[in-house]
C-alpha positions, -999 to +999 in steps of 0.1 A: -001+000-001+012+033-012+002+062+013+001+098+015-008+122+045-023+156+041-017+174+073-040+203+084-037+226+113-053+200+137-064+172+115-050+149+088-062+134+058-045+100+049-053+084+013-037+051+000-033+032-033-031-007-028-004-026-046-028-037-074-032-001-082-070-006-091-082+025-070-075+051-042-091+047-006-094+064+024-069+053+054-079+077+079-093+113+084-095+131+119-074+147+144-035+139+141-034+115+168-064+093+153-051+091+119-016+072+129-016+035+127-037+012+104-069+022+086-097+029+107-124+026+078-112-005+062-137-034+061-130-067+079-137-104+064-141-116+029-163-108+003-183-137-010-209-120-036-196-085-044-162-072-061-139-060-034-142-024-045-179-024-037-171-024+001-137-006+004-138+032+014-131+041-023-119+079-026-134+078-062-157+052-074-157+046-112-181+023-130-162-008-141-144-007-108-176-005-086-206-022-098-232-027-070-223+003-047-227+041-056-201+055-081-190+089-087-178+085-125-196+068-154-184+074-188-198+057-220-177+053-253-184+051-289-190+016-285-218+019-259-197+007-230-201+026-199-171+007-178-137+020-171-107+003-153-081+030-149-051+020-132-028+041-108+003+055-128+018+084-107+015+106-079+024+144-078+029+162-046+034+198-033+031+218-005-004+209+010-013+192-025-018+158-040-024+145-072-033+109-081-032+099-118-054+067-131-054+059-166-074+033-185-053+022-216-080+005-232-103+037-234-074+060-231-089+081-205-070+099-177-087+101-143-066+127-120-077+131-083-067+165-070-063+173-032-054+208-015-054+210+024-065+246+037-065+249+074-085+216+086-102+215+052-095+193+022-104+207-013-111+178-039-118+178-075-113+154-104-102+160-142-110+136-168-091+136-201-099+119-232-067+107-249-085+086-273-095+095-309-133+088-302-159+109-284-170+103-246-198+112-226-197+116-190-230+107-175-219+109-137-189+129-129-191+138-090-161+160-077-155+135-047-167+108-023-158+113+012-157+082+035-166+095+070-152+074+100-182+067+121-187+041+148-223+035+147-255+049+132-249+082+116-270+112+120-270+136+092-274+171+093-285+193+066-300+227+058-335+229+040-358+257+032-382+276+011-385+314-002-385+334+031-375+305+052-340+295+041-315+276+061-337+256+085-315+229+104-328+193+104-312+159+106-319+122+094-305+091+111-292+064+087-288+030+098-284+019+065-295+033+029-293+068+011-304+102+018-301+126-011-304+163-015-301+186-044-313+212-069-325+208-105-332+246-110-301+255-125-292+274-095-284+266-060-320+268-049-340+276-017-349+241-011-315+226+001-281+240+007-251+222-007-238+210+027-238+177+048-224+171+081-219+141+107-207+141+141-192+110+156-177+110+193-175+144+195-157+150+162-175+167+134-172+161+094-189+181+069-187+183+030-198+214+009-199+219-028-185+249-046-212+252-077-239+275-081-260+256-107-278+222-103-261+197-080-266+166-058-251+154-027-257+121-011-250+101+021-250+065+019-245+039+047-236+006+031-245-030+047-211-028+065-221+003+082-197+026+061-209+061+057-198+080+023-208+115+010-209+121-028-210+157-040-211+167-076-228+191-103-255+173-122-250+162-158-275+168-185-298+140-196-276+133-226-244+136-206-215+159-210-195+153-244-159+152-241-140+150-276-106+138-282-076+157-264-103+175-242-103+177-204-131+182-181-126+197-147-153+194-120-160+219-094-144+217-059-160+197-030-147+205+003-145+182+032-138+198+069-133+180+102-131+194+136-126+175+168-147+206+185-180+191+171-206+208+149-196+243+164-161+239+157-170+224+122-185+257+114-152+276+125-133+255+100-156+266+073-158+302+082-118+301+084-119+285+046-142+311+035-123+341+049-094+329+030-114+335-001-125+368+006-111+402+003-111+412+038-131+443+031-143+463+063-181+462+057-199+496+056-233+501+070-258+504+040-295+517+037-315+501+010-344+518-001-366+489-013-387+484+016-397+521+019-406+527-019-407+494-038-411+506-074-422+542-067-385+558-067-383+596-069-351+611-068-362+638-041-379+610-019-348+589-021-325+617-010-348+625+019-344+589+029-307+594+025-305+624+046-321+605+074-299+572+068-269+597+073-281+611+103-280+577+121-245+569+106-252+550+074-225+547+052-238+535+017-271+543+001-284+515-021-312+521-048-330+489-054-354+478-081-372+502-103-345+528-114-344+521-151-366+527-177-398+505-182-398+494-145-430+508-128-437+471-115-422+436-120-436+429-156-414+452-173-380+467-177-355+438-173-328+441-198-333+476-206-306+489-182-307+527-190-316+552-162-353+563-162-351+603-166-385+606-151-373+591-118-341+608-118-346+645-136-310+654-132-298+621-143-281+595-119-250+611-118-265+644-104-281+621-076-250+606-068-232+638-064-259+648-041-251+616-021-216+622-019-222+657-007-241+641+023-210+619+026-226+586+014-214+560-012-239+549-037-251+515-045-274+499-072-295+467-074-294+449-109-307+414-121-286+410-152-294+373-161-332+381-165-353+399-193-388+410-192-410+396-221-421+432-231-387+449-229-367+465-258-339+437-252-364+410-259-377+424-290-343+431-304-326+399-292-354+371-290-327+343-299-309+356-264-338+342-246-335+308-231-360+285-245-367+251-259-371+255-297-410+253-308-420+257-271-427+291-251-404+297-224-414+292-189-425+324-174-416+328-137-422+360-116-431+378-149-396+374-163-377+351-185-337+342-185-312+352-209-293+322-223-260+329-204-243+299-221-241+321-251-209+340-255-225+371-269-252+371-237-222+369-216-205+398-233-238+417-232-241+414-193-204+423-190-206+452-211-240+464-195-222+462-160-190+477-170-208+506-185-228+514-155-198+510-135-174+532-153-202+558-160-214+564-123-196+563-090-212+532-078-194+515-048-219+487-043-238+465-065-265+441-054-267+414-080-301+398-078-315+364-095-352+359-088-361+328-108-348+294-112-335+281-148-360+256-163-361+256-200-331+235-210-331+234-247-306+212-267-295+185-239-263+178-264-247+210-248-234+213-213-260+242-205-253+243-168-217+241-171-216+268-195-239+291-177-223+288-145-187+292-159-196+324-177-215+337-147-183+329-126-161+346-152-180+377-150-178+380-113-143+374-114-137+401-139-158+424-117-134+418-089-104+424-111-117+456-131-137+474-105-118+462-072-134+494-054-170+481-058-184+456-031-209+429-046-236+413-029-250+380-042-288+378-038-311+352-054-348+359-047-332+356-011-310+327+000-313+306-036-278+311-045-256+305-013-226+282-019-188+282-019-187+291-056-204+323-049-187+328-016-153+330-034-167+358-059-189+382-040-185+403-008-219+395+011-247+370+004-284+377+012-295+347+031-332+354+029-360+380+021-374+375+055-360+402+079-385+397+107-367+392+139-375+358+153-377+343+119-344+361+109-326+348+140-334+313+129-323+315+094-290+331+105-282+303+130-288+280+101-266+299+078-236+301+103-234+266+103-217+263+070-211+302+061-191+329+078-206+361+093-186+383+070-209+369+043-241+373+061-259+406+050-286+414+074-310+442+076-332+460+103-365+465+089-401+468+102-411+433+089-435+412+106-429+374+110-437+352+082-435+321+108-431+337+142-447+372+145-443+380+182-430+415+185-395+420+195-377+455+204-357+476+180-327+466+200-335+430+193-338+438+155-303+456+155-284+429+177-295+403+152-285+421+121-253+434+137-244+399+140-234+398+105-229+426+080-254+454+091-278+470+068-310+489+072-339+484+051-367+502+071-387+531+059-369+557+081-395+584+070-418+566+094-393+564+124-395+587+154-369+605+169-365+576+197-362+552+170-337+570+150-317+577+183-316+539+192-305+532+155-277+559+157-266+540+190-263+506+176-247+517+143-220+536+164-213+504+185-213+482+154-187+504+137-165+495+165-168+457+166-175+448+126-141+440+119-140+417+150-175+400+139-161+396+103-129+381+114-132+362+146-139+325+157-176+320+161-192+301+192-229+294+192-242+300+231-272+286+248-291+320+243-269+335+218-238+337+198-200+350+205-174+361+183-139+356+198-108+378+188-074+380+200-080+404+227-119+412+225-150+393+221-185+404+213-214+385+229-249+387+215-278+374+236-313+371+227-347+364+247-368+346+219-399+348+243-401+311+249-392+314+287-408+330+317-405+365+303-431+379+326-415+371+357-445+361+376-429+333+392-397+330+414-367+322+393-328+322+393-307+349+379-300+339+343-265+336+333-250+325+299-217+308+298-191+320+274-167+301+252-135+306+236-118+325+266-083+319+282-094+305+318-060+321+331-068+358+320-089+385+333-117+401+313-138+432+317-175+429+308-191+463+312-181+475+347-173+441+360-141+422+357-140+382+359-116+356+354-119+337+322-124+305+340-157+322+357-171+334+324-164+301+309-181+281+337-206+305+353-211+333+325-223+367+322-254+375+340-286+388+319-313+403+342-339+401+315-348+437+316-342+438+279-350+411+251-314+411+235-281+423+246-247+430+230-218+428+253-181+435+246-155+414+265-121+426+271-089+408+281-070+427+305-039+408+307 
């Protein structure tokens, strides 16, 4: 057995190739001490009915090596056969990287397994090269299969949702069998997040997929009790064509491990996502959508801007409705010209007025969509995604541009580049309000081309307009994944901004995604699911736990509300870098962000307890996390040892329904 060890910060990933060279398999994955010695996942006994590969912990299962167990790769050739039997040929190692190459000489196909360790996370992807003379088709092409070391029944955790109720946490116990989630919407989707995790004996494992199109993830427990998680993008129904000399590269799947349980697993993902970000200090923004919707008038927007500036807002964002033909959601998409009736002095004049107030300007766009009655639709009907001979599917009164086309990608880039070059735009809210359902000719890789072009535009934006912060939005949280996290500065988790609903959404979001990505607004919204009233303090503390924005109708706020807002915004500015960059710990009643010398603690009273105080009770305390027990810390006017705060915690008298505490190390 040839073995290679990829060492992370506190965990290791050990992979091996048996002497027969027919496959790669997992040897161990976990804390350093656990990965020393013989394999912890190898099956025992002799197989009597199945090939050995069907019970081994394969790193990548190929049809033709595996048969009866789930496989990650299915390739058919000109003769109709869908079997490969690639043999190991070479390993290439580098700093924190590994590449294992397997070659099927009969089919002339190369399969390369790629690995890279970042912190305690393993990036994995695969590249398939056609070295033959005939055309191949990839029917299944997962990025990776992760064998998870478990000692018993596996409880698999996942995130599900729908519009206005994203990132709900759930779990399923698998004694045996298969659990699958995914999206066939051409976008990540509201229904499930590309995230699965499992915890065993205090050690947590998680897998995510960096893909913003259709995808699938499965957790499978076989008859031996072995748990394996597969992750990959979904193939078109006719497969992906791979011509002679061509190479296909999968998106990345990432596997993370933490000996500190689910909370520690989240911190591993957060650290990885911070490594992908530009580490910009998030500015406090105001978005006028909830105040005006489509009724955009420059004078009214400026009045909102003056109020926003008075409470400390730094960026003013004009949302949907600024362009010609957009008086409601039935028109205008695609015709990205400023409506002179809404901005009599031009958008540049409006931006000058904002700059004079000391505010940056931000703008909403939805560049992938088109309204049926727009000028663009009339001029370029061939750009609309459709199946020939059939009417395209209309969702939310809009259609999609066919972003698989290079001319459409050029149009979107040129439109954005023109807007950003013409006007002083410092913030771009990129929305996508519908799924991709029309597919047309299945002989092309529509999903792959669309997502590749989307990523190319976002990457180019970052290079050619580095001063512009980009927020990713998709009818709420329908495009939240690692592919987008690497290309935008913030992500919009949900259109639901009501306090108790949003708190639950954000708790689910943080299990896989870092706070610096979590755009969160204070609004006047009433809960979709939980409509119990919470204070304005509560609303601010929920939003301050991510990237703070304001979306309320400030023209309706009284002086007391504006004063409360100004106080919270001032506090947020002093802690926002800590929230964006620190380690996050979930508490029994809130969340804690732990930095080198300071921590921020948010506590929320959700209203489920003895809030009226009509019966005798004990002082409520919230034990903290992540502190040094040997150091002393200041919390408000009190000083306590770290050991006290870790075991006893901070006192919360219940006079308020939320609190934000700053904990400072004194030595």
